[in-house]
Each structure stands twice: as structure tokens, then as C-alpha cells.
C-alpha positions in Angstrom: -40.1 -16.1 -59.6 -40.4 -12.7 -60.8 -43.2 -10.3 -60.0 -44.2 -6.8 -61.1 -45.5 -4.5 -58.4 -47.5 -1.6 -59.8 -48.9 1.4 -57.9 -51.8 3.3 -59.5 -52.7 7.0 -59.3 -55.4 7.5 -56.4 -55.6 11.2 -57.1 -53.5 12.4 -54.3 -51.4 15.2 -55.1 -49.6 15.6 -51.6 -45.8 15.4 -52.5 -43.7 13.0 -50.6 -41.8 14.6 -47.5 -38.2 14.0 -46.4 -39.1 11.2 -44.0 -40.8 9.2 -46.9 -37.8 9.7 -49.2 -35.5 8.6 -46.4 -37.6 5.6 -45.5 -38.2 4.7 -49.1 -34.4 5.0 -50.0 -33.6 2.5 -47.1 -36.1 0.1 -48.4 -35.0 0.3 -51.8 -31.3 -0.1 -50.7 -32.1 -3.0 -48.7 -34.0 -4.7 -51.5 -31.3 -3.9 -53.9 -28.5 -5.4 -51.8 -30.6 -8.7 -51.1 -30.8 -8.9 -54.8 -34.7 -8.9 -54.7 -35.3 -5.6 -56.5 -34.2 -6.1 -60.1 -35.9 -2.4 -61.4 -37.9 0.3 -60.1 -39.3 3.6 -61.3 -41.9 6.2 -61.9 -44.1 6.3 -64.9 -45.3 9.3 -66.9 -49.1 9.2 -66.5 -49.4 10.5 -70.4 -49.7 7.2 -72.3 -49.9 5.8 -75.9 -52.5 3.0 -76.5 -51.7 0.6 -79.2 -54.3 -2.2 -80.2 -54.5 -4.5 -83.1 -57.5 -6.1 -84.5 -57.9 -7.8 -87.8 -54.4 -7.0 -88.8 -55.0 -3.2 -88.4 -52.9 -1.6 -85.7 -54.4 1.6 -83.9 -52.4 4.2 -82.1 -54.3 6.4 -79.7 -52.5 9.1 -77.5 -53.6 9.2 -73.6 -54.3 10.1 -71.1 -56.5 7.4 -69.6 -59.9 8.2 -69.1 -59.9 7.5 -65.3 -56.9 8.4 -63.1 -57.4 5.0 -61.2 -56.3 3.3 -64.4 -53.1 4.9 -64.7 -49.8 3.0 -63.5 -47.7 5.6 -61.9 -44.8 3.3 -60.6 -43.3 0.0 -60.6 -40.9 -2.4 -59.0 -39.6 -5.7 -60.6 -38.7 -7.9 -58.0 -37.7 -11.6 -57.7 -38.8 -13.7 -54.7 -39.1 -17.5 -54.1 -42.9 -17.3 -53.7 -45.9 -15.1 -54.3 -46.3 -14.8 -50.6 -42.9 -13.3 -50.3 -44.0 -10.9 -53.0 -47.1 -9.9 -51.1 -45.0 -9.2 -47.9 -42.7 -6.9 -49.7 -45.8 -5.0 -51.0 -47.2 -4.7 -47.6 -43.8 -3.2 -46.4 -44.1 -0.8 -49.4 -47.6 0.5 -48.5 -46.5 0.6 -44.7 -44.0 3.3 -46.0 -46.1 5.2 -48.4 -49.5 5.1 -46.8 -52.8 5.1 -48.8 -52.9 3.8 -52.1 -53.6 1.2 -54.5 -51.7 -1.3 -56.6 -51.4 -4.8 -58.2 -48.8 -7.6 -58.1 -48.3 -9.6 -61.3 -46.1 -12.6 -62.0 -43.9 -12.2 -64.8 -43.3 -15.1 -66.9 -40.0 -15.7 -69.1 -38.6 -18.3 -71.3 -37.5 -20.3 -68.4 -41.3 -20.8 -67.6 -42.2 -22.4 -71.0 -42.6 -26.3 -70.6 -39.8 -28.2 -72.3 -37.7 -25.0 -72.7 
């Protein structure tokens, strides 16, 4: 199963220190070597919103109206269960400290019945 773990902007402007960089680097390396981490990165908080209604596509430049809505980082992981994904997220938050995020299952062609 694949999961997308996302972190949202909580308004903290404290830059990460060397200890945090080292711990996160070791965690990323461990997950990569284990084949659990498929991709990770930070996201530009500026966004382009696209919506479609009645055949009309509307494009609106960001940023979001509320900072708590902005996804600022992600990790695409592959685990056997959702519980394993939650445990990895707990490890992540134990390293970075305060914050908020979500975990969502990613469905692919292999998840379509009869495919």
C-alpha cells in the first residue's frame, strides 16, 4: 500500500537546526534503504488553484487564504498496512516536533477491481 504523508504550515518560522537536519537525514536514509520511502520533498507555498465546473476551467493564483491549509512538505511511502504508515509518521513528528499533517492512501491501477 502506498500512502502520501503531508505536512501543513503551522506558522512556525523557526529554521531547522543542525541536530534536526542530521536526525531527519538519518531517518530519510533508513527509510530509503528499506525501500519504504519512494519520494519526499518540500512544496512552494504559492499555489495555482484549478477548478472545473460545467465544462469551464478556472485558474486562480494562490496563496491559500489560511496558512493551515498550505501543504509544505510530503513523503510518498510504501508500507504493508496503514498502521505502519502511522508509526512512520509518529517517528517523523518525534524528530521535527510540533506540527500538523495528514496521511492519505494512494490508489493506483492495481487497486481497480478486475484490473
